[in-house]
C-alpha positions as CSV (number, residue, x, y, z in Angstrom):
1,M,-51.9,46.7,-48.9
2,R,-53.9,49.8,-50.0
3,D,-52.6,53.3,-50.6
4,D,-53.5,55.8,-48.1
5,P,-53.0,59.7,-48.9
6,G,-51.6,59.8,-45.0
7,E,-52.4,61.5,-41.9
8,K,-50.4,64.4,-41.1
9,F,-49.0,65.2,-37.4
10,G,-47.3,68.7,-37.2
11,S,-45.1,69.5,-40.3
12,Q,-42.3,67.0,-40.0
13,L,-44.4,63.9,-39.6
14,Q,-47.0,62.0,-42.2
15,I,-48.1,58.4,-41.6
16,R,-49.0,56.5,-44.7
17,H,-50.7,52.7,-44.7
18,Q,-48.9,51.7,-48.1
19,D,-46.5,49.0,-49.6
20,F,-43.1,49.7,-48.3
21,L,-41.2,48.5,-51.4
22,D,-43.9,50.6,-53.6
23,W,-43.2,53.6,-51.8
24,L,-39.5,53.1,-51.8
25,T,-39.7,52.7,-55.6
26,N,-42.0,55.5,-56.3
27,A,-42.1,58.3,-53.6
28,W,-38.8,57.9,-52.1
29,P,-36.7,59.7,-54.5
30,G,-38.7,62.9,-54.3
31,Q,-38.3,62.6,-50.5
32,K,-36.1,65.9,-48.6
33,R,-32.7,65.1,-47.9
34,P,-30.9,63.4,-46.1
35,R,-33.1,60.8,-45.1
36,L,-33.1,57.7,-42.7
37,I,-34.9,54.6,-43.6
38,L,-35.6,53.7,-40.0
39,G,-37.8,50.5,-39.1
40,N,-38.8,46.7,-38.3
41,P,-39.7,44.8,-41.0
42,P,-42.1,42.0,-41.2
43,Y,-40.4,38.5,-40.6
44,T,-42.3,37.0,-43.2
45,R,-40.5,33.6,-44.7
46,H,-40.2,33.0,-47.9
47,Q,-42.5,30.1,-48.0
48,Q,-45.2,33.0,-47.4
49,L,-44.4,35.0,-50.7
50,S,-46.1,34.2,-53.8
51,L,-44.2,34.3,-56.6
52,S,-45.4,37.3,-58.3
53,E,-44.8,39.1,-54.8
54,K,-41.1,37.7,-54.8
55,N,-40.8,38.8,-58.5
56,W,-42.0,42.4,-57.6
57,A,-39.5,42.4,-54.3
58,Q,-36.6,41.2,-56.8
59,E,-37.5,44.2,-59.3
60,A,-37.5,46.9,-56.3
61,C,-34.0,45.7,-55.1
62,G,-32.3,45.7,-58.5
63,D,-29.0,44.5,-58.5
64,L,-28.9,43.9,-54.9
65,A,-31.7,41.5,-55.3
66,P,-31.2,38.3,-52.8
67,G,-32.0,34.7,-53.5
68,L,-35.5,33.5,-53.9
69,R,-35.0,31.8,-50.7
70,A,-34.9,35.1,-48.5
71,G,-37.8,36.2,-46.2
72,L,-39.7,39.8,-46.7
73,S,-36.9,41.7,-44.3
74,T,-34.3,40.7,-46.8
75,Y,-35.7,42.5,-49.4
76,F,-36.3,45.4,-47.3
77,L,-33.0,45.5,-46.1
78,A,-31.5,44.9,-50.0
79,A,-33.8,47.6,-51.6
80,G,-33.3,50.0,-48.7
81,L,-29.7,49.7,-49.2
82,R,-30.2,50.4,-53.3
83,S,-32.0,53.6,-52.6
84,L,-30.0,55.4,-50.1
85,G,-28.2,58.6,-51.5
86,P,-24.7,60.0,-50.4
87,Q,-26.3,61.7,-47.4
88,D,-29.0,59.1,-46.4
89,S,-29.0,56.2,-43.5
90,L,-30.5,52.9,-42.7
91,C,-31.4,51.4,-39.5
92,L,-33.4,48.2,-39.1
93,L,-34.2,45.5,-36.9
94,I,-34.2,42.4,-38.7
95,P,-33.4,38.4,-38.7
96,F,-29.6,37.9,-39.1
97,N,-30.1,34.8,-41.6
98,W,-28.9,36.7,-44.2
99,L,-25.6,37.2,-42.7
100,E,-24.5,33.7,-43.7
101,A,-27.6,32.4,-46.5
102,D,-26.4,32.0,-49.6
103,Y,-29.2,34.1,-50.5
104,G,-27.7,37.3,-48.9
105,K,-24.5,37.4,-51.1
106,S,-25.3,40.3,-53.0
107,I,-26.4,42.3,-50.0
108,R,-22.7,41.1,-48.1
109,S,-20.8,42.1,-51.4
110,H,-22.4,45.4,-51.0
111,L,-21.7,46.1,-47.9
112,W,-18.3,45.3,-47.8
113,K,-17.5,47.3,-50.6
114,A,-19.1,50.3,-49.3
115,V,-16.1,51.2,-47.4
116,N,-17.1,54.9,-47.4
117,R,-20.0,54.4,-45.1
118,R,-20.1,53.5,-41.8
119,V,-21.6,50.1,-41.0
120,E,-22.6,48.7,-37.8
121,L,-23.9,45.2,-37.1
122,H,-25.6,44.6,-33.7
123,L,-26.4,41.0,-32.5
124,F,-28.7,39.9,-30.1
125,S,-27.9,36.7,-28.5
126,N,-31.1,34.3,-28.7
127,Q,-30.5,32.9,-25.0
128,E,-31.5,36.6,-24.0
129,G,-34.9,35.9,-24.5
130,I,-35.3,39.3,-26.2
131,F,-38.1,37.9,-28.8
132,P,-40.1,35.0,-27.4
133,G,-41.1,32.8,-29.8
134,A,-39.1,34.0,-32.4
135,Q,-37.6,31.0,-34.6
136,V,-34.4,33.3,-35.7
137,G,-32.0,35.4,-34.2
138,A,-32.4,39.3,-34.5
139,M,-29.9,42.3,-34.9
140,V,-29.9,45.8,-35.6
141,I,-28.1,47.3,-38.7
142,F,-27.1,50.9,-39.4
143,V,-25.4,52.0,-42.4
144,G,-24.5,55.6,-42.6
145,P,-23.9,58.6,-44.9
146,R,-21.4,58.5,-47.4
147,A,-18.0,59.8,-45.9
148,N,-14.8,61.4,-47.6
149,K,-12.6,58.5,-46.1
150,R,-12.8,55.0,-45.5
151,E,-15.2,53.8,-42.8
152,P,-15.2,50.8,-40.4
153,M,-17.3,47.6,-40.2
154,E,-18.5,47.1,-36.6
155,V,-19.8,44.2,-35.2
156,H,-21.2,44.2,-31.9
157,H,-22.5,41.7,-29.6
158,V,-25.7,42.4,-27.5
159,T,-26.5,41.2,-24.1
160,G,-28.9,42.2,-21.4
161,N,-32.9,42.2,-21.8
162,L,-35.8,44.4,-21.9
163,S,-36.0,45.3,-18.1
164,D,-32.7,46.5,-17.6
165,G,-31.6,47.3,-20.7
166,F,-28.9,46.1,-23.1
167,S,-25.0,46.5,-23.7
168,T,-22.3,45.8,-25.6
169,S,-20.4,42.6,-24.3
170,E,-18.0,42.2,-27.3
171,S,-16.8,44.5,-30.4
172,L,-14.9,44.1,-33.2
173,S,-13.9,46.7,-35.9
174,L,-13.0,45.5,-39.4
175,T,-11.1,47.0,-42.3
176,R,-13.0,46.0,-45.2
177,T,-10.0,44.9,-47.6
178,G,-10.0,42.2,-50.5
179,V,-12.5,40.0,-51.5
180,T,-15.7,39.6,-49.3
181,P,-15.7,37.0,-46.6
182,R,-17.8,33.9,-47.6
183,S,-20.5,35.1,-44.6
184,F,-20.7,37.8,-42.1
185,T,-20.1,34.9,-39.3
186,A,-17.8,35.3,-36.1
187,D,-15.6,32.9,-37.5
188,S,-15.1,34.8,-40.7
189,W,-14.5,37.9,-39.1
190,A,-12.1,36.2,-36.3
191,G,-10.2,34.4,-39.5
192,S,-9.4,37.5,-41.6
193,N,-9.1,40.0,-38.5
194,K,-8.1,38.5,-35.2
195,G,-5.9,35.7,-36.4
196,R,-8.1,32.9,-34.6
197,H,-9.4,30.0,-36.3
198,Q,-6.6,30.2,-38.9
199,V,-6.1,27.2,-40.8
200,R,-2.4,25.8,-40.4
201,A,-0.9,23.4,-42.8
202,N,-2.1,20.5,-40.6
203,E,-5.5,21.5,-40.8
204,V,-8.1,21.5,-43.6
205,P,-11.9,23.4,-43.5
206,L,-14.6,20.7,-44.3
207,G,-16.2,22.7,-47.0
208,E,-12.6,21.7,-49.3
209,L,-13.2,18.0,-48.1
210,V,-16.9,18.0,-49.0
211,Q,-19.7,19.1,-50.8
212,I,-22.5,20.5,-48.6
213,R,-26.0,21.1,-49.2
214,R,-29.6,20.7,-47.7
215,G,-31.8,17.9,-48.4
216,V,-34.3,17.6,-51.0
217,A,-37.7,20.2,-50.1
218,T,-40.8,18.2,-51.2
219,G,-43.1,21.2,-49.8
220,A,-45.3,18.2,-48.6
221,N,-43.7,15.0,-47.0
222,R,-46.9,13.6,-46.3
223,F,-47.4,13.1,-49.9
224,F,-43.6,12.4,-51.0
225,L,-42.5,10.1,-48.6
226,R,-44.0,7.3,-47.0
227,S,-43.4,3.8,-45.7
228,S,-43.1,0.9,-48.5
229,S,-46.3,-0.6,-47.2
230,E,-48.2,2.4,-48.2
231,W,-46.4,2.7,-51.6
232,R,-47.4,-1.1,-52.2
233,R,-51.3,-0.7,-51.4
234,A,-50.9,2.6,-53.9
235,G,-49.3,0.2,-56.6
236,V,-46.4,2.7,-56.7
237,S,-42.8,1.5,-57.2
238,Q,-41.3,4.7,-58.4
239,T,-39.4,5.6,-55.2
240,V,-36.1,5.9,-53.9
241,R,-34.7,5.1,-50.4
242,A,-34.9,8.5,-47.9
243,I,-34.2,9.4,-44.7
244,S,-35.9,12.2,-42.9
245,R,-34.8,11.9,-39.2
246,L,-31.8,10.6,-37.5
247,R,-33.0,9.8,-34.0
248,D,-35.0,7.1,-36.1
249,L,-31.7,5.0,-36.5
250,D,-30.1,2.9,-34.0
251,S,-26.9,2.6,-35.7
252,D,-24.5,5.4,-36.9
253,I,-24.2,3.6,-40.1
254,L,-27.0,3.9,-42.5
255,D,-26.8,0.5,-44.5
256,V,-29.3,-1.7,-46.5
257,E,-30.5,-3.7,-43.4
258,T,-30.9,-0.6,-41.4
259,H,-32.9,1.3,-43.8
260,E,-35.2,-2.1,-44.0
261,S,-35.7,-1.9,-40.2
262,L,-36.9,1.2,-40.9
263,S,-39.3,0.0,-43.6
264,Q,-40.5,-2.9,-41.2
265,A,-41.4,-0.1,-38.5
266,G,-43.6,1.5,-40.9
267,L,-41.5,4.6,-40.9
268,P,-41.8,7.2,-43.9
269,C,-38.4,6.4,-45.6
270,W,-38.9,6.1,-49.2
271,L,-39.2,9.0,-51.5
272,L,-41.4,9.4,-54.3
273,S,-39.4,9.9,-57.6
274,L,-41.4,10.9,-60.8
275,T,-40.7,12.1,-64.0
276,E,-42.5,13.9,-66.5
277,D,-43.4,10.6,-68.4
278,S,-44.3,9.2,-65.4
279,A,-47.9,10.9,-65.3
280,S,-49.0,8.4,-68.2
281,E,-49.0,5.3,-66.1
282,P,-52.3,4.4,-64.4
283,T,-51.3,4.2,-60.9
284,I,-49.0,7.3,-61.1
285,S,-52.1,9.0,-62.6
286,S,-54.2,8.1,-59.9
287,L,-51.8,9.2,-57.2
288,L,-51.2,12.7,-58.7
289,E,-55.3,13.2,-58.8
290,E,-55.2,12.1,-55.2
291,G,-52.4,14.9,-54.6
292,V,-54.7,17.6,-57.0
293,R,-57.5,16.5,-54.7
294,D,-55.9,17.6,-51.2
295,E,-54.2,20.4,-53.2
296,V,-50.9,19.1,-53.0
297,N,-50.1,20.9,-55.9
298,E,-51.0,24.1,-54.7
299,R,-48.7,24.3,-51.8
300,Y,-45.9,26.9,-52.3
301,L,-42.9,25.0,-53.2
302,C,-45.0,22.5,-55.3
303,R,-46.6,25.3,-57.1
304,T,-43.2,26.9,-58.2
305,R,-41.8,23.8,-59.8
306,N,-42.4,23.1,-63.5
307,L,-44.4,20.0,-62.7
308,W,-45.6,19.8,-59.1
309,Y,-44.9,16.4,-58.4
310,V,-41.1,16.1,-60.1
311,L,-38.6,16.6,-57.2
312,E,-35.2,17.9,-57.6
313,K,-32.7,15.4,-58.2
314,M,-29.9,15.3,-55.9
315,V,-26.8,12.9,-55.7
316,P,-27.3,10.7,-52.5
317,P,-24.3,12.2,-50.0
318,D,-21.7,10.0,-48.3
319,L,-22.6,11.4,-44.9
320,L,-25.8,13.4,-43.0
321,I,-25.9,15.7,-40.2
322,G,-28.6,16.8,-38.3
323,P,-28.2,20.6,-38.4
324,M,-29.7,21.3,-34.8
325,S,-28.8,19.3,-31.6
326,K,-29.0,20.1,-27.8
327,H,-26.5,17.4,-26.7
328,G,-24.6,16.7,-30.1
329,F,-24.2,16.5,-33.4
330,R,-24.8,13.2,-35.0
331,I,-23.0,12.0,-38.2
332,I,-24.3,9.1,-40.1
333,V,-22.6,7.3,-42.9
334,N,-25.0,6.9,-45.7
335,S,-23.9,3.6,-47.2
336,V,-27.3,3.0,-48.8
337,G,-27.3,6.2,-50.5
338,A,-30.6,7.5,-49.3
339,I,-31.7,10.9,-49.8
340,P,-32.0,13.3,-46.9
341,T,-34.8,15.7,-46.8
342,N,-34.2,19.2,-45.9
343,T,-34.3,18.5,-42.2
344,L,-30.9,17.4,-42.7
345,Y,-27.6,18.7,-44.4
346,G,-25.7,16.1,-46.4
347,M,-21.9,16.0,-47.1
348,R,-20.3,14.3,-50.3
349,M,-16.9,13.6,-50.5
350,R,-15.0,15.8,-53.0
351,K,-12.4,13.2,-53.9
352,R,-13.9,9.9,-55.0
353,G,-12.3,6.8,-55.1
354,D,-12.0,5.0,-51.4
355,T,-15.0,6.9,-50.5
356,E,-16.7,5.0,-47.9
357,T,-13.2,4.6,-46.1
358,S,-12.7,8.4,-46.1
359,A,-16.0,9.1,-44.8
360,R,-16.1,6.6,-42.0
361,R,-12.6,8.5,-41.1
362,L,-14.2,11.5,-41.2
363,A,-17.5,10.9,-39.1
364,D,-15.1,8.9,-37.0
365,W,-13.7,12.3,-36.1
366,M,-16.4,14.4,-36.3
367,G,-18.5,12.3,-33.7
368,S,-15.5,12.3,-31.4
369,P,-15.0,14.7,-28.4
370,L,-12.6,17.3,-30.3
371,G,-14.8,16.8,-33.5
372,Q,-18.0,17.9,-31.4
373,E,-16.2,20.7,-30.0
374,A,-15.5,22.0,-33.3
375,L,-18.8,22.0,-34.6
376,R,-20.5,23.7,-31.4
377,A,-17.7,26.3,-31.8
378,R,-19.6,26.9,-35.0
379,A,-23.1,26.7,-33.9
380,R,-25.5,29.2,-33.2
381,Q,-27.0,28.7,-30.1
382,Y,-30.6,29.7,-28.9
383,G,-32.5,30.3,-25.5
384,D,-33.3,26.9,-24.5
385,G,-29.8,25.5,-25.3
386,L,-30.4,24.3,-28.7
387,L,-27.3,24.8,-31.2
388,K,-28.0,25.1,-35.0
389,L,-25.5,24.6,-37.7
390,E,-25.5,26.6,-40.9
391,P,-24.3,25.5,-44.0
392,G,-21.6,28.3,-44.4
393,S,-20.5,27.9,-40.8
394,L,-20.3,23.9,-41.4
395,A,-18.0,24.2,-44.2
396,T,-15.3,26.5,-41.9
397,V,-14.9,23.8,-39.1
398,L,-11.3,22.4,-39.4
399,I,-10.6,19.0,-39.8
400,P,-7.1,17.4,-39.3
401,R,-5.5,16.3,-42.2
402,H,-4.2,12.9,-40.6
403,V,-8.0,12.4,-40.7
404,V,-8.5,11.9,-44.3
405,E,-4.9,11.7,-45.9
406,S,-3.6,8.2,-45.1
C-alpha cells in the first residue's frame, strides 16, 4: 500500500493510507501513550498471500508469529499483541479460526500467560447471519492494559442482529492457570473450568486413539487428481489411490472393489505421485510441460514447494471423515489405503496390530446415534445448519473404552 502523509481532522485524529504492519513496526513506537489498536483487519486467506508477504508479516509478529497457514487478520492480531505497551489496549473484529487452528498456538499461549491483562472474547454465532456470505465465523477480541493484579479471561457468546442489537447469551470467566489449553473452544474451556465433558475412567479422547490430519493439499486438483482412464491416455503410471468426496461412495468401507467402481465411473480417484527423479521420464516430462503451459506451477501451493510437482507424502489413514455436514458425519473405513485430499480428514490408529478390526469398531461407534451426537457436540454450527469439525475439536470427542478395547 502506498505511504500517505495523512490528513488531519482536528488536533487528535489523523488518517493515513499505509501498510498497517509497516506502520505498527516503524511509527507506532513513537505514538503518545496510552494507545488503543482498534480495527477490523481484512479477512485475507493465507492462499492469497505471497511468500514474501508472509515472511514480512512473520517478521512483524516476532516471537508471536503464527504458522504459515494463518490469514492476514491473524498476523494483524499477533503483531498488535506484540506491540502493546503496559498502558495499551487492543480491540479487533476478526475471524475466530485462530482459537483452535494449529497456526494460532503462539497467540493462544501469549494470551493465556498474560494474566495481568484483561482478555475478552466475544463470539458471534454464524446462525445470526451477521456477516452474510462470510466463510468463517467472527469474533471481537479485547485485551486491556496491564494491571497490578491477576485479571480474568472472559468468554461471551453473542446473539442478536444488526437491526435489534446484540446481547450476551452465555458468559464464562476463566482463571488462567496451568498449561495453555490445546484450543480456546467451548469444550476446552468447559473441561478445565466448568467440569463438563471431563474424561471419565471409561472414556478416552479420540486424539489419544488416532492421529488426525487433513488430507493432501495439491493446490490444483484438476492437474494432480484424475481418473484412471485419463492417466492411461497420458501414459502416466506413477499414481496412488485417492479419494476426495465421500458422497461418491455407496459403502462405508472403501476397499479395492469400491475404489475400482469409482475408476470405472470415470471419477478422479488417482493421485499423481512423483519424485524429483520422475521428471527425467519422457511421459512425465511431457505432463509437466503441460502443467507449466497451464501455469499450474504458478498457483500458490505449487510455487511454494521445492519442486512444484512433488506433493507431500502421507501415510494412508485407517479412517476417513468429512469435516462438514448437515445431516450427520460419515466415517469410512479406508481398507484400500487411499490418500485423502484436503477436503477430508484422515485418522490413523496409533496402536498398530489388529488395526482394521479396531478401526471398524471405532467407525461403527462414531456412526451410531451416540457417536453422531458426540461429534455434533464438538462441531461449529453455521447459519444454514451446516456443521463443521476442526481437527482440534475432533480430537476431544470422548470414546467409550469398550469400543476399542477387547
